N, C-alpha and C positions, 0 to 999 in steps of 0.2 A: 504493500500500500504506500509506504514511504517512497519507494522507487517511482511509482506512478505520479506522486505529487512532485517529486524532483524533476521528472520528465516534463510534466506540465509547466513547471516554472521555467525550465530551460527554453521551452518553445515560446512561452508567453512574454518573457522578459527581454524582448527585442524592441527597438525603437518603432518599427513598423506596427507591431501588435499593440503596443501601448498607445500609440497615436490613434489606432483604429478604435480602441475601447473609449478613449477620450472623446473622439468624434461621435461615436455611437451614443454615449451617455449624454453628451451635450444636446445632440439632436433629439434624443428620447425625452429629455426634460422639457424641451420646447414643444414637441409634438403632443405629449400627454397633457400639458397644461391648457391646450387650446381645445375647447369643446368641438367634437366632431372628428378630430384627427386621432384615430385610434392606434393602438400598438400594431395591429394587423396592417393597417394602411402604411404606417411608418416603415415597417420591415419590408413590405412588398415593394414600396417605392424605391428603397435603397438597395435591393438585391442586385439590380443591374450594375451598381457601382462596384460590387465586389467581384465582378467577372474577371477583371484584370489583376486582382489582388491575390496573394497567397491564401490558401484555404484557411489557415489559422487566423490570419488578420481579418479576412472577410467574415468569418463566423464570429469573431470577437466583436466586430462592429455591429452585426445584427443582434447578438446577445445583449450588448449594451443598450441598444435602442429598446429592446423588449423590456428589460428590467427597469430602465429609467422612466419610460413612458407609463408603465404600470404604476409606479410611485407618483409621478408628477400630476396625475389626474386629481390628486388630493389638493393641489394648489388652488385651482379654481373652485373646487368643492368647498374648501374652507373659506376662501375670501368672498366668493360670489354666490354660494349655494347652488352652483352648477357643476356637476361632475365632469371633469375633463375626459374621463374614460368610464366605462361601466363599472370597472373595479372600484371606483371611488364613491359609489352610491351610498354605501353604509357609513363612509367617513363623514359625509356632510350632515348626518343626523346630529352629531355632537360638535363637529368641527366648525360649522358656521355659527351656531350659538356662541361658541367660544370667541369667534372673531367679532361678533356683534357686541360682546361685552368688553372688547378691547384686548383680547388675548390671542390675536392672530399669530404673533411670533411664537407663542407657546404651542398653539395647535400645529403650526407648520413644523416646529422642531420635533414634537411628538410623532408626527406623521413621517418625517424624514428618518429619524433614528429607528422608529419601529419598523419601517419598510426595509431599512438596511439590515437590521438584526434578523428579521424574518427571512429575508432573501439569503443571507449568509448561512443561516441554519438549514435552509432548504437545499442549498448547493452542497453543504457538507453531507446531507442525506443522500443527494445525488451521487456524490463521490463514494460514499461508504456502502450504501445499502440499495443501490439501484436494481440489481437483478432480482433479489427476493421480493422487494416491494412491487416491482413490475409483474412478477409472477402472481402475487396476491391479487392484483387488479384483474387478472384473467378469470378469477373466480366469480366476477360479477357478470351475471347474465341479464336478460331483459327484465325479469321480475325484480332483481336487486336494484337496477337502475331506476325502475319505476318507484320503488319504495324510498330510494334515496331522494328522488325529486319530491315525493310526498313529505318526507322528513323536513326538507327545506321549506316546503309550504307551511308546515306546522309552526315554523318560526314566526309566521304572521301573528299568531296568538300572543306571543311575547312582545312583538313590536307594537301591538295594539293595546297593551296594558293601559287601562284607564279610558280607552275608547274602543272597547272590544267590538261593539256592533259596527261602528264606522270602519274600523280596520278590516273586519271580515268582509264587509261589503266592498271595500276597495280591493282586497285580495281576490274576491270573486270576479270583480270587473276585470282585473288583470288576467285571470284565467280565461275569461270570455274573450278578451282581446287576443290571447295567444292562439285561439282556435281559428282566427282569420287566415285564409289562404288554403293551400292544397292539403288534403289529408296526408299524413306521413306515409301511409301504406297504400291506400287505394288511389290517391291523387285527386279525389273529388274536391271541388272548390266549395268553400264555405264563406259566406259574408264578404265576397270579393267585389260584388256589384259590377261584375264584368270589367273590372279595371285590372289590366296586367300588372300594375304596380303592387297590387295586393295579393297576387298569386303566391308570393313567397312569404306572406304575412306582413305584419307591421314591423319595420326595421327597428331593432332594439336601440341603437345609438340615436337615431332620429327621434324616437319616443322620449328618451332621456333628456335630450336637448330641449325639446318642447316642454316637457313636463316640469322642468326646473328653471329654464331660462326665462320663458315668457312670464310666469307668475312673479319672478324676481324683478323683471323690468317694470311690471305694473306696480309692484310693491315699492320699488325705488322712486318711481315718479310720484306716488301718492304720499310719501312720507319724507320728512327732513333727514338729511344724512350728516348734518353738521356735528351732531352728538357722537356719531360713529367715528368721524375723523378725529375728534378730540380724544376719544377713548383709545384710539390706536396710537396717537402721539404720546399718551401717558404711560405706555409700556416701555420702561427703560431697559429691561434685561435683554441680553443677547441670547441667541438660540442655543449656544453651547451650555449656558447655565442650566438648561432643562435636562441635560443628559443624566445627572444623578436621579432625577425624578423618573426617568425611563427605566434605569437600571434597578430601581426599587421594586418595580412591578414584574419580578422574575416569573411568578406563576402565570400571570396574564400573557407574558411574552412566549413562554414555553407552550402553554395551552394553545394559543393562537397560531404559533408556528406549526405545531403538530396538526391542527385542524387544516391549515392551509396546505401542508405537504400531502396529507391524505386526500383532500379534495382535488389537488392538482394531479395526483396519480390516476384518478378515475377519469377517463376521457369524457369530454363533453359537458362537464359541470361548470367550470369557469371561475374566474377571480371574484366576480361579484357575489357568487354563492358562498365562496370561502369567507369573504368579508362579513356577510350577513350571519353565517353560522357562528363565526368567532365572536361577533358583536353580541349575539344572543347568549353564547356561553359565558362571556364576560359579565353580562348583565345578571345572569342567574347566579354567578359566583361572587358578585360584588356585595360589599357591605353597604354600598351607597347606590343601590339600584334605582332609587327615586331620582337621581341626578341624570340618568341616561335619557337622551333626547333633549336635554337642557344645557349641554356643554360639559359632558363628562370626559375627563382626560383618559380614563380607562377605555371608554368606547372608541375614541380616536385611535389609541394605541392598538387595541385589539383588531379593529378592522384593517388598519394599514399593515400591521405585522402579518396578518393572515393573507391579504391579497398579494403581497410580495412573496410570501412563502409558497403560494400556489405556483409561482413561475418556475421554481426549481422542481416542484413536483411534476409539472406537466412535461418536463424534459426527460423524466425517468422512463415512461413508456415510449417516448419518441426515440431515444438513443438505444434502448435495449430491444425494443420490439418493432420499431418503425410505426408505432401508433401515435398520431398527434393528439395531445390532450385538449387542445382548443384551436381556434382558427389561426392564432399567431404561430403556434408550433407546426401547423399544417404548412404555413408559408416557409417556416424554417426548414421543414423537411425538403421542400423544393430547393432551398439554399444548399443543403447538404448534398443533394443529388447533383446539382449543378457543378459542385466541386469534386464529383466522382466518389462520394462517400455513401455507403449503404448502411443504414442502421442495423444493429444486431451484434452478434458475437465478434465478427471481424472488425467492427468499429473500435472495439476495446483491445484488439490484438494486432491486426495488420496496420491499423491506423491509430495506434495508441497515442502517438505523439500529438497528433492533431486533436484527438478526442480529449485527452487530459489537458492539453493547452487551452481548449475551449472552456473546459470546466474551471480552470484557474482564472481565465479571463472573466468569467461570470462572478467569481469572488472579488476580483479587482473592480469590476463594474459596480457591485453592491457597496463597496467602500467608497468608490469615486463619486457616486451620485450624492453623497452626503455633503461635501463642500460645494459641489456645483449646484445642487438643489437648494442649499441654504442661501447661497449668494443670489441665485435667481429669485428665490422666494422673498428675499429681503427687499428687493426692488418691486416685486409684484405686490407686496403688502401695501405699498403706497397707493395701489389702485383704489382702495376704499376711501381715499381722501379726494379722489377726483370728483368734480361737481357732477350731480345727477344728469344735468343737461348734456354732458359729454359722455358719461359712462353708459347710460341707458341705451343710446343709439349704437354705441360700440358693441355692447353685449348682443343687441338685436341683430346687428350686422354679422357678428361671429356665428350666431345661431343659424342664420340663413345660409351663410357660406359653408358652415360645417355640415348642415343637412344636405345641401346640394352636392358637396364634394364627394360624398360617400358613393353615390351611384350616378351622379350627373343627371338627376331627375328633378324637374320642377315640382312634380307631384309629391316628392319627399318633403318639400318646403310646406306644402299644404298639410301633410300629415303632422309635421312638426307644430304648425300653428294650431291644428285641432287638438293635439295632446297638450299644448300650452293652455288652450281654453279649458280643457279638462282639469289641468293642474290648478288653474285660477279658481274654478268653481269649488274644487276640493279645499283649497285654502280658505275660501269664503265661508265654508261650512265646517271648518276645523277637522277635515278628514285627512288622516296621515297618508302621504304618498308612497312611503316605503313598501307597505303591503301590496300596492298595485304593481310596483316594479318587480317585487319578488314573484308575484303571480304571473306576470308577463314573462319573466326570465325562465321560471321553472315549469310553466304550463306546457310549453312546447316539448320540453324533455319528458315530462310525465305522460303527455298524450302519445308521443312517438313510442316510448317504451311500453306503454299499456297496449298499444296497437300491435307491437312486435310480440309481446307476451301472448296475446290472444291468438295471433296468427300461428304461433308455435304449437298451440293446443287446438288449432282449427276451430276457434271460437267457443270452445267448451269452457264456460265461465266457472263451473264447479272445479274443474281440473286446475284452472288458473288460481282460484282461491286456495286450493289444496297446496299449490306450490308456495304460496305466501306464508303458510303456517308450518311447512315441513322443511324448507331450505334453511340451513343454519344462519346465514347472513341475513336472510329475510326476517327471521325471528328477532334477531338483534335490532334490526332497523324498526320493526314494529314496536318493540319495547321503547326505543328512542322516541318514536312518534307519540306514543301514549304519554310518556313522561313530559315531552315538550308541551303537549296540550294541557296537561295537568298543571305544570308550572305557570303557563300563560294565564290560566284561570285564577290561580292563587295570586299572581302578581296583580291581576286586574282588580281583585277584591281588596288587596292591600293598598292600591294606588288609584283611587277613584277619579283623580283629576285628569283632565284631557292631556294627551301628549301629541305634539305635532312635530313634523319634520321640517 
């Protein structure tokens, strides 16, 4: 194992590779902080630049973009209540309330350090235990994936504590929206209104941009922001002074990292799910659960640690089995093949120098985005002092550009505006938006895996139900689902006041 580490260091510690990581991390921080520019888009756009580069340098650049953009989605989430990437949705639940009370530097510091630690731990897991963990992920079949999605949906109960009825309604609406488009097995179209744009369903990133940016613009225009600017100016401490606060939360960090790594290993789940599950676990284990949703440092740290821990987890099945864990790693798979590398055993034997060099570059990237992210965020924090007359049109323009840039479709802008209207109405009636997002994210996964499960038993519902109560992993997931619902009801009874996001 030490030999592999030294081999990776010898490959990585060259001027070309180090510059490639630096360029990737810098580009990733910028891409992730702009709503609509996702990690997948950033990696895909820059793959052509790696054609003429050595394989180790090219992969180091792509890995740096992936990790840094996953982290930097928290910057706009904390400052503007708009997630830069889907991974940052759980972060804004407490990050933006902290920013509103003048703790933007603290929130950004927690997000940055948490992301770095979670990412480093996940890369260590990738280095040490990739093959056995990847083998475990193969034990998940369609019923297990279905129950995993259901378990994620049960988190809605916890996120809705104090507003259970409204939260469940929002989650149900998210599940309904996830059914728009073609059926995952039969291909039948549902609720598409004969519009080709809706054949693939409602785009996730477009929905998030609308759901969070438009209500924020309306809110900014309708209220004074002078008090926010003064609060931000009154925060004298630098970001590094919050590192001891992060290190004190060892249990939160370890738990969130473990959740993120496991979620990452399981293909198709994603960073946003890891963030929500970790946020929910932190809330259940916290002595100050009533602070969640109102500016809890534990909540910010949990979600950011987990969503960056997912990144290393997604690379485990990619490098060992050739199975991409999410859309970004699917693009990375293309990058590997372009450089003549095939995932599997030979990647760790015949191409061990490149593989371990890539893994070491990911460790360097997780360390490097701390200073780059903090410097970038420091100047970004000034954005909340910009006059509303300037900031609101800029946010609206970014929302329109980000929505259009994903598929080059004007209809996506209309979808974004529709979701913005939905978000505004939800704000008006104090309905939390996080359950809707979770329903939308997990609804597609739950439906597709349910359809696959039923197809495998030829539509025999009793046979499918029998699988759920006889397969070991399914039994464990059912227990988790029941416990999550029970805890959500208990928290709702203890905390009757409304929580909003």
